[in-house]
C-alpha positions in Angstrom: 76.0 59.9 106.8 76.7 56.3 105.6 78.0 53.3 107.4 76.0 54.1 110.5 76.3 51.7 113.4 73.3 50.0 115.0 71.3 52.6 116.9 73.8 55.3 116.2 72.9 58.8 114.8 74.9 60.7 112.3 75.9 63.1 115.1 77.2 60.3 117.3 79.2 58.8 114.4 80.7 62.2 113.6 81.5 63.0 117.2 83.3 59.7 117.6 85.4 60.4 114.5 86.1 63.9 115.9 87.2 62.3 119.2 89.8 60.2 117.3 91.0 63.3 115.5 91.4 65.1 118.8 93.4 62.2 120.2 95.6 62.1 117.1 96.2 65.9 117.5 97.4 65.3 121.0 99.7 62.6 119.7 101.3 65.0 117.3 99.6 64.2 114.0 100.8 66.7 111.2 98.5 69.7 110.7 97.8 68.8 107.1 96.4 65.4 108.1 94.1 67.1 110.6 92.9 69.4 107.9 92.2 66.6 105.5 90.3 64.7 108.2 88.0 67.6 108.9 87.5 68.2 105.1 86.5 64.6 104.7 84.3 64.6 107.7 82.3 67.5 106.2 82.3 65.8 102.8 81.0 62.5 104.2 77.7 64.1 105.3 74.8 63.3 103.0 72.4 65.9 101.7 69.5 64.3 103.6 71.5 64.0 106.8 70.6 65.8 110.0 74.1 67.4 109.7 73.7 68.7 106.2 73.3 72.4 107.3 76.7 72.3 109.0 78.7 70.3 106.4 80.1 73.3 104.6 80.8 75.1 107.8 83.0 72.3 108.9 85.0 72.7 105.6 85.3 76.4 106.3 86.8 75.7 109.7 89.1 73.2 108.2 90.4 75.8 105.7 91.1 78.2 108.6 93.0 75.6 110.6 96.4 76.6 112.0 98.8 75.2 114.6 97.7 77.8 117.1 93.9 77.3 116.7 93.6 73.6 116.0 92.1 72.7 119.4 89.7 75.6 119.2 88.6 74.6 115.7 87.9 71.0 116.8 85.7 72.3 119.6 83.9 74.6 117.2 83.2 71.6 114.9 82.0 69.7 118.0 79.7 72.6 118.8 78.3 72.7 115.3 77.6 69.0 115.5 75.9 69.3 118.8 73.6 72.1 117.7 72.5 70.4 114.5 68.9 69.2 114.3 68.4 65.9 116.2 67.6 62.6 114.6 64.0 61.5 114.4 63.2 59.3 117.5 63.6 55.7 116.9 65.2 56.1 113.4 66.3 52.6 112.3 69.9 52.2 111.6 71.1 52.0 108.0 73.3 48.9 108.7 73.5 46.1 111.1 77.3 46.4 111.2 79.2 47.7 114.3 80.0 51.4 114.4 82.9 51.8 111.9 84.1 54.9 113.6 84.5 53.4 117.1 86.9 50.7 116.2 90.5 52.0 116.6 92.2 55.3 117.6 92.9 57.6 114.7 96.4 57.6 113.2 97.8 58.9 110.0 98.3 55.3 108.8 94.8 54.1 109.7 92.9 57.1 108.5 92.1 56.5 104.8 88.7 57.7 103.8 87.1 55.9 100.9 86.5 57.9 97.7 83.4 59.9 97.7 80.5 58.1 95.9 78.7 60.0 93.2 75.5 58.1 93.5 73.3 57.4 96.5 75.5 54.9 98.3 74.3 51.6 99.6 74.3 51.1 103.4 77.5 49.1 103.3 79.5 51.7 101.5 82.0 53.4 103.8 82.2 57.2 104.1 80.0 57.9 101.0 79.2 61.3 99.7 76.7 62.3 97.1 77.7 65.7 95.7 74.8 66.0 93.3 72.3 65.5 96.1 73.8 68.2 98.4 71.9 71.4 98.8 72.1 73.7 101.9 68.9 73.5 103.9 67.7 77.0 103.1 68.5 76.9 99.4 66.5 75.3 96.6 68.1 73.4 93.8 69.1 75.6 90.9 67.2 75.6 87.6 70.1 73.8 86.0 69.5 70.8 88.1 65.7 71.1 88.3 65.4 71.1 84.5 68.0 68.5 83.7 65.5 66.8 81.4 65.6 69.7 78.9 67.9 69.4 75.9 71.5 70.6 76.6 72.7 73.7 74.7 76.1 72.1 74.5 79.6 73.4 75.1 82.4 73.9 72.6 85.7 73.6 74.4 87.5 75.0 71.4 85.6 78.3 71.6 87.3 81.4 73.0 85.1 82.4 75.9 87.3 85.5 76.5 86.0 87.0 73.3 83.9 90.1 73.3 80.8 88.0 72.7 81.1 86.7 76.2 83.2 89.2 78.1 82.5 92.7 77.0 78.7 92.7 77.3 77.4 94.6 80.3 75.6 92.3 82.7 71.9 92.4 82.1 71.3 89.9 84.9 74.4 89.9 87.1 73.3 87.3 89.7 71.9 89.9 92.2 71.5 87.3 94.9 75.3 86.9 95.0 75.8 90.6 95.3 73.3 90.9 98.1 75.0 88.0 99.9 78.4 89.5 99.5 77.3 92.9 100.6 75.7 91.5 103.8 79.1 90.9 105.3 81.8 92.5 103.1 84.6 91.9 105.6 83.9 88.1 105.4 83.3 88.4 101.7 86.7 90.1 101.1 88.3 87.2 103.0 86.5 84.8 100.8 87.6 86.6 97.6 91.2 86.5 98.6 91.1 82.8 99.7 89.1 81.7 96.7 91.5 83.4 94.2 94.4 81.7 95.9 92.7 78.3 95.7 91.8 78.8 92.0 95.4 79.8 91.2 96.5 76.6 92.9 94.0 74.5 90.9 95.1 76.0 87.6 98.8 75.1 88.2 98.0 71.7 89.6 95.6 70.6 86.8 98.3 71.3 84.2 100.5 68.8 86.1 97.6 66.4 86.3 97.1 66.6 82.6 100.6 65.2 82.1 100.1 62.4 84.7 96.4 61.8 84.9 96.8 58.8 87.1 98.4 60.7 89.9 96.0 60.4 92.8 97.7 63.0 94.9 97.5 65.6 92.2 93.8 64.7 91.7 93.1 65.2 95.4 95.1 68.5 95.3 92.7 69.7 92.6 89.5 68.4 94.2 90.1 69.7 97.7 90.4 73.4 96.8 87.2 73.1 94.7 85.5 71.6 97.7 86.6 74.5 99.9 85.5 77.2 97.4 82.1 75.5 97.1 81.8 75.2 100.8 82.8 78.8 101.6 80.6 80.1 98.8 77.6 78.2 100.3 78.2 79.6 103.7 78.2 83.1 102.4 75.1 82.4 100.2 77.0 82.9 96.9 74.9 80.3 95.2 75.8 80.8 91.5 79.5 80.5 92.4 78.7 77.5 94.6 76.8 75.8 91.8 79.7 76.0 89.3 82.2 74.8 91.9 79.9 72.0 93.0 79.3 70.8 89.4 83.0 70.6 88.6 83.6 69.0 92.0 81.1 66.3 91.1 83.1 65.6 87.9 86.3 65.4 89.8 84.7 63.1 92.4 83.8 60.7 89.6 87.4 60.7 88.6 88.6 60.1 92.2 86.3 57.2 92.5 87.6 55.6 89.3 84.3 55.9 87.5 85.5 58.5 85.0 88.8 59.0 83.2 90.7 62.3 83.3 91.2 63.4 79.7 91.7 66.6 77.7 88.0 67.4 77.8 87.9 67.1 81.6 91.1 69.3 81.9 89.4 71.9 79.6 86.3 71.8 81.8 88.3 72.4 84.9 90.3 75.3 83.4 87.2 76.9 81.9 85.6 76.6 85.3 88.7 78.2 87.0 88.5 81.1 84.5 84.7 81.6 85.1 84.9 81.4 88.8 87.9 83.7 88.9 85.9 86.3 86.9 82.8 85.9 89.0 84.6 86.1 92.3 87.0 89.0 91.3 84.0 91.1 90.2 82.1 90.7 93.5 83.5 93.7 95.3 83.0 96.0 92.3 79.4 94.8 91.7 78.6 95.2 95.4 79.8 98.8 95.1 77.3 99.4 92.3 79.5 98.8 89.2 78.2 96.9 86.2 79.7 93.4 86.0 80.3 91.0 83.2 77.3 89.0 81.9 78.4 85.3 82.3 74.9 83.8 82.0 75.5 82.0 78.7 79.1 81.2 79.5 78.1 79.7 82.8 75.2 77.7 81.3 77.3 76.3 78.5 80.0 75.2 81.0 77.4 73.5 83.3 75.9 71.8 80.3 79.3 70.5 79.1 80.3 69.3 82.6 76.9 67.5 82.8 77.6 65.8 79.5 80.9 64.6 80.8 79.4 63.4 84.1 76.8 61.5 82.2 79.4 59.9 80.0 78.6 61.9 76.9 80.7 62.3 73.7 84.4 62.1 74.1 86.9 65.0 73.7 87.1 64.6 69.9 83.6 66.1 69.6 84.4 69.1 71.8 88.1 69.7 71.3 89.5 69.8 67.7 93.1 70.0 69.0 92.7 67.1 71.5 95.2 65.0 69.6 97.9 67.6 70.0 99.9 67.0 73.2 99.4 69.8 75.7 102.2 71.8 77.0 103.9 69.8 79.7 105.8 71.8 82.3 109.3 70.5 83.1 111.4 71.6 86.1 108.5 72.6 88.3 107.2 70.5 91.2 103.5 69.8 91.4 101.7 72.5 93.2 100.0 71.6 96.5 96.2 71.8 96.5 96.1 73.2 100.0 98.8 75.5 101.1 97.2 76.6 104.4 100.2 75.1 106.2 102.0 78.4 105.4 99.3 80.4 107.1 100.6 79.4 110.5 102.9 82.5 110.4 101.2 84.5 107.7 99.0 87.5 107.9 97.4 89.0 104.9 97.8 92.8 104.7 96.3 95.2 102.3 99.0 96.3 99.8 98.3 99.9 100.3 99.2 99.6 104.0 102.3 97.8 103.0 103.4 100.4 100.5 102.7 103.2 103.0 104.8 101.4 105.6 107.7 101.0 103.1 107.4 104.7 102.1 107.7 105.7 105.8 110.7 103.4 106.3 112.3 105.1 103.3 111.7 108.5 104.8 113.2 107.2 108.1 116.3 106.1 106.3 116.7 109.5 104.7 116.2 111.3 108.0 118.8 109.0 109.6 121.3 109.8 106.8 120.8 113.5 107.2 121.2 113.2 111.0 124.4 111.2 110.6 125.9 113.8 108.4 124.8 116.8 110.4 128.0 119.0 110.8 127.4 119.6 114.5 127.0 115.9 115.2 130.0 115.0 113.0 132.2 117.3 115.0 130.9 116.1 118.4 133.3 114.2 120.6 130.6 112.8 122.9 131.2 109.1 122.8 127.8 108.3 124.2 126.1 110.3 121.5 128.1 108.7 118.8 127.3 105.2 120.1 123.6 106.0 120.1 123.8 107.4 116.5 125.6 104.2 115.5 122.9 102.1 117.1 120.2 104.2 115.4 122.0 103.5 112.1 122.1 99.8 112.7 118.4 99.6 113.7 117.4 101.7 110.7 119.4 99.5 108.3 117.9 96.3 109.8 114.4 97.8 109.6 115.0 98.8 106.0 116.2 95.3 105.1 113.2 93.7 106.7 110.8 96.1 105.1 112.4 95.4 101.7 112.0 91.7 102.3 108.3 92.3 102.7 108.1 93.5 99.1 110.0 90.5 97.7 107.9 87.7 96.2 108.8 84.6 94.2 108.2 84.8 90.5 106.6 81.3 90.6 103.0 82.4 90.2 103.8 84.5 87.2 105.6 81.6 85.6 102.6 79.3 86.3 100.3 81.6 84.5 102.6 81.3 81.5 102.3 77.5 81.7 98.5 77.9 81.1 99.1 80.3 78.3 101.5 78.0 76.5 99.1 75.1 76.8 96.2 77.0 75.3 98.1 78.7 72.5 99.9 75.4 71.6 96.6 73.7 71.1 95.0 76.7 69.3 97.9 77.0 66.9 98.2 73.2 66.4 101.8 73.2 67.7 102.9 70.7 70.3 105.1 72.5 72.8 107.0 71.6 76.0 107.5 74.4 78.5 110.6 74.1 80.7 110.6 76.3 83.8 113.6 77.1 86.1 114.3 79.6 88.8 110.6 79.9 89.9 111.7 80.6 93.5 113.7 83.7 92.4 112.4 86.6 94.4 112.0 90.2 93.2 110.0 93.3 94.0 106.3 92.8 94.0 105.8 95.8 91.7 108.3 94.4 89.3 106.3 91.1 89.3 103.1 92.9 88.6 104.5 94.8 85.6 106.3 91.7 84.3 103.2 89.7 83.5 102.2 91.6 80.3 105.7 91.6 78.7 106.1 87.8 79.3 102.6 87.1 77.9 103.3 89.1 74.7 106.7 87.6 74.2 105.5 84.0 74.6 102.6 84.7 72.2 105.2 86.0 69.7 107.5 83.0 70.2 104.6 80.6 69.6 103.1 82.3 66.6 106.3 83.6 64.8 109.2 81.7 66.2 108.1 78.1 66.6 107.4 76.3 63.3 104.4 74.0 62.6 105.0 70.4 63.3 105.3 69.5 59.6 108.0 72.1 59.0 110.0 71.0 62.1 109.8 67.4 60.9 111.0 68.4 57.4 113.9 70.3 59.0 115.0 67.3 61.1 113.8 68.8 64.3 111.7 67.2 67.0 108.0 67.7 66.3 107.5 68.9 69.9 109.0 72.3 70.3 110.7 73.5 73.5 110.0 76.8 75.1 112.2 77.7 78.1 111.4 80.3 80.8 113.9 81.0 83.5 114.8 83.6 86.2 117.9 84.3 88.1 119.9 87.0 90.0 122.9 88.5 88.3 124.9 91.4 89.7 122.0 93.0 91.6 119.5 92.5 88.8 116.8 90.0 88.0 117.4 88.3 84.6 114.4 86.6 82.9 115.1 84.5 79.8 112.5 83.4 77.2 114.1 81.0 74.7 112.6 78.8 71.9 114.1 76.3 69.5 112.2 77.7 66.5 113.2 79.2 63.2 114.9 82.3 64.7 114.5 85.9 63.6 114.7 86.7 59.9 117.0 89.6 59.9 116.6 90.5 56.2 112.8 90.3 56.5 112.8 92.6 59.5 115.1 95.1 57.7 112.9 95.1 54.6 109.7 95.6 56.6 111.4 98.5 58.5 112.4 100.2 55.2 108.8 99.6 53.8 107.3 101.3 56.9 109.8 104.2 56.7 111.4 103.4 60.1 114.9 103.3 58.5 116.5 104.5 55.3 117.2 101.9 52.7 121.0 102.6 52.9 121.0 102.9 56.7 124.1 101.2 58.3 122.7 99.1 61.1 124.2 96.3 63.1 122.4 93.0 63.3 121.5 93.8 66.9 120.0 97.2 66.0 117.9 95.5 63.3 116.5 93.1 65.7 115.6 95.9 68.1 113.2 97.2 65.4 110.7 94.5 66.3 109.9 96.6 69.4 108.6 99.6 67.4 104.8 100.3 67.7 102.8 98.7 64.9 105.8 96.7 63.6 105.1 93.1 62.5 106.6 90.8 59.9 103.5 88.5 59.9 102.0 87.8 56.5 98.6 87.6 58.1 96.9 88.6 61.3 95.9 85.8 63.6 94.1 85.6 66.9 97.4 85.2 68.6 99.5 88.0 67.0 100.3 89.9 63.8 99.0 93.4 64.7 102.3 94.8 65.8 101.2 95.9 69.3 102.5 93.2 71.6 106.3 93.8 71.4 105.8 97.6 71.7 104.0 96.9 75.0 107.0 94.7 76.1 109.6 97.4 75.5 107.4 100.1 77.1 106.8 98.1 80.3 110.4 96.9 80.6 111.8 100.4 80.2 109.3 101.7 82.8 110.9 99.3 85.2 114.4 100.6 84.3 115.2 97.4 82.5 116.2 96.4 79.0 115.8 93.6 76.5 118.6 91.8 74.6 118.1 89.5 71.7 120.2 86.5 70.5 119.0 84.5 67.5 120.3 81.9 65.1 118.5 80.9 61.9 116.9 77.6 62.3 118.0 77.2 65.9 115.8 79.6 67.8 115.8 82.9 69.7 116.7 84.0 73.2 115.1 87.1 74.7 116.9 88.3 77.9 115.1 90.8 80.1 117.2 92.5 82.8 115.4 94.3 85.5 116.4 95.9 88.8 115.8 93.7 91.8 113.8 96.3 93.6 112.2 99.7 92.7 112.6 101.1 96.2 116.3 101.4 97.1 119.6 101.2 95.4 123.1 100.6 96.7 125.3 103.2 94.9 128.4 105.3 94.6 127.8 109.0 95.0 129.7 111.0 92.3 130.5 114.7 92.3 130.6 116.8 89.1 131.2 120.5 90.0 128.5 121.3 92.6 126.1 118.5 91.4 125.7 115.0 92.9 124.9 111.8 91.0 124.4 108.2 92.2 125.5 105.2 90.1 124.3 101.7 91.2 127.3 99.7 92.5 126.4 96.6 90.5 127.1 98.7 87.3 130.6 99.8 88.5 133.6 97.6 87.5 136.3 99.8 88.9 137.5 103.5 89.3 140.9 105.0 88.6 142.9 108.2 88.1 144.2 107.7 84.5 147.7 108.6 83.3 148.2 110.7 80.2 149.5 107.8 78.1 146.2 105.9 78.7 144.1 108.7 77.1 143.4 108.7 73.4 142.1 111.9 71.7 140.2 112.6 68.5 139.8 116.1 67.1 141.5 117.5 70.3 139.0 115.8 72.6 139.6 112.8 74.9 137.5 110.0 73.4 139.0 106.7 74.6 140.9 105.3 77.5 143.1 102.2 77.5 142.7 99.9 80.4 144.7 96.7 80.4 145.2 96.9 76.6 141.5 97.4 76.0 140.1 100.7 74.6 137.0 101.9 76.4 135.0 105.0 75.2 135.0 108.0 77.5 131.9 110.0 78.5 132.3 113.3 80.2 129.3 113.6 82.5 129.7 117.3 82.9 129.6 117.9 79.2 126.7 115.4 78.7 124.5 117.3 81.1 125.8 120.8 80.5 127.3 121.3 84.0 129.4 124.4 84.4 132.7 124.1 86.3 133.2 120.4 85.6 136.8 119.2 85.4 137.9 119.2 81.8 141.2 117.3 82.1 140.8 113.6 82.3 144.1 113.1 84.1 142.9 115.5 86.8 139.5 113.8 87.1 138.3 110.4 88.3 137.2 107.8 85.8 134.6 105.2 86.7 134.4 102.1 84.5 130.8 101.0 84.0 129.7 97.7 82.7 126.3 96.8 81.2 125.6 93.6 79.3 129.3 93.0 78.4 129.6 96.6 77.2 131.9 99.1 79.0 132.0 102.8 79.4 134.5 105.1 81.1 132.6 107.9 83.0 134.6 111.0 83.7 133.6 112.7 87.0 135.3 115.1 89.4 135.3 113.0 92.5 133.9 109.9 94.3 132.1 111.0 97.4 131.3 107.6 99.0 129.1 104.6 98.9 125.5 104.8 100.2 122.1 103.1 100.1 119.6 105.6 98.8 115.8 105.5 98.5 114.7 105.9 94.9 112.3 108.7 94.2 110.4 109.1 90.9 111.1 112.2 88.9 107.6 112.4 87.6 106.3 112.5 84.0 108.2 115.7 83.1 111.6 114.1 83.6 110.7 110.4 83.3 112.2 109.9 79.9 115.6 111.6 80.3 118.2 109.2 78.8 120.8 108.1 81.3 118.7 109.0 84.3 116.7 106.4 86.2 115.4 108.5 89.1 116.3 110.7 92.0 117.3 110.4 95.7 117.7 112.6 98.7 121.2 112.3 99.9 122.6 112.5 103.5 123.3 116.2 103.3 119.7 116.9 102.2 120.6 117.5 98.6 119.0 115.9 95.6 121.1 113.5 93.5 120.1 112.0 90.2 120.4 108.2 89.9 122.2 107.3 86.7 121.3 104.5 84.4 124.3 102.6 82.9 122.4 101.4 79.9 121.2 104.9 79.0 124.7 106.3 79.4 126.1 103.7 77.0 123.4 104.6 74.5 124.3 108.3 74.9 128.0 107.5 74.4 127.2 105.4 71.2 125.2 108.3 69.8 128.1 110.8 70.4 130.6 108.4 68.9 128.5 108.1 65.8 128.3 111.9 65.5 132.0 112.3 65.8 132.7 109.6 63.3 130.3 111.2 60.8 132.0 114.6 61.3 135.4 113.1 60.8 
């Protein structure tokens, strides 16, 4: 530990610093400042210090700091310091200056640690730190450091390290020491995996912000600190190959922090490649500990370490490593810089296995069904016992509140998914030589966790398609009078009980004629088929369909958009397309807010029950005879406020015997879906209920117009209707009638 006072040991200096932190805590210092102080205390310990064995443990305790355990953690740090190996007797002090740590009480204003030094600091340097010199006491330096004099293999930042050459090879030498260390304490290891992946996600989103403003010291610290934590935690667990990678990149970032190295495109690439590699290595740890074969990252890891070493030593600039370095990366507008350490939120947060959460939500759903059945029990309904009715009402209120709270547990912001897309846009923009600005909005919009999980692939494929097919090269944009830098917008919002995700670009737009010609060529449509423009555009979602003249690494095989439609439809959603030649394309994805419950109207058709989501219902009515228009002796349209709306008889559509045939004797429910309307003919409106959605299984999963099933209050099964599917059914029937006429 540097800047040691006369006759003071490292332990004494650290303990005095810890005393000032304790006083500051009692004075009400913010928790984040306490955490930073402990992080920097651990980082300030030199590799040859008596405290070196406990430096990383101090960082681990800092990461676990909460408002409830802050005093306990400080005492644990004090215990670690006290139990460290003592100084050699009579060790001379490193400096004749007075103890820098004993001068003034700790305050948020006075506590400003100097940047960590990257070389062995002189005695007068305050709070120095030598990352390259650090090694845990029981671990030898790795071969990468021990053999630094050997020629470097080199690292090509433009190479795709996700290719089969690097990823798909079974691990011949899968760092067995890491697996053994993880298996030694799998509970602690599982906590490390979860924490580390969170840190790496934070680093990825923050480094993209730092690339735009490389002089932002706060963002730089927000990238450095999580790397330091991952390195420290990996060292404590003995995951030395992971620690080495994190340590090497931390050293590079430390040089940037100290002003001895500039943050450029090559450095950003090194950090992002490091995040990718560490994410892969950490994510595979549980599977490898269970005996599964992991990914061989030996060469990928060595190349990355070599490249970072070259950068640290001031090697060739980014132009030698990154052919697209001159292309501006994808800045992200409308999103605040991510915080490097979000442990503040952990004060009231407990991580729960998602299986346990899903099981809890399933049981809450069953409880809601049981309460509904109980409330509609004929014996209880006829009861005049006021006390019993009060208790049933209280049960309903408690059940409803429990259901709302349980549903809130499933809701997560879409922010993390959007941030992944920011990285994708950056990489694809550089790869395709197209400067692109990504504009994000609505990142705090919350939706069901399962919806978020299934939304990642559709967004990824659509963005790839926009960049490869929609956005023109810079030269073409300049010739057309457009800004050279394209704009890609990604937004999310709530609309009428649904989540709406919009992907928009300002590119060339869809070529309707080319899509139609390609569809005719592939036999998807007849040459004389009468299709609307919207129907032609929907052809791009067919499996294997592509208008690309050549296949690229990004797209052109016709598989991506098919995945988009399949995943979106599996979520009971749909995709709409708006496009204008030369101005761009807007893809709008509409999805249900949750996959667990739906607030709906229960409809009766003969003896059957159906549920239609309330957000799809515009109004209901009992029509007069002069409002109904017939065709070929069958009611086909209804006039509502001078607007003709197509009729759909639900009983006829599903072949239900005994359904009401006269529209004027039935109830008409006006449905609305994406500015399209449909008049649904049913026998009766039963009431409004919240129902738990149940899957119908594979056998009935693709019935058009049906989204799922529900157990109603009387114990009967009701089908949940899909407004979009019913509109499609109605359109098909109208076309058939028109053809017959």
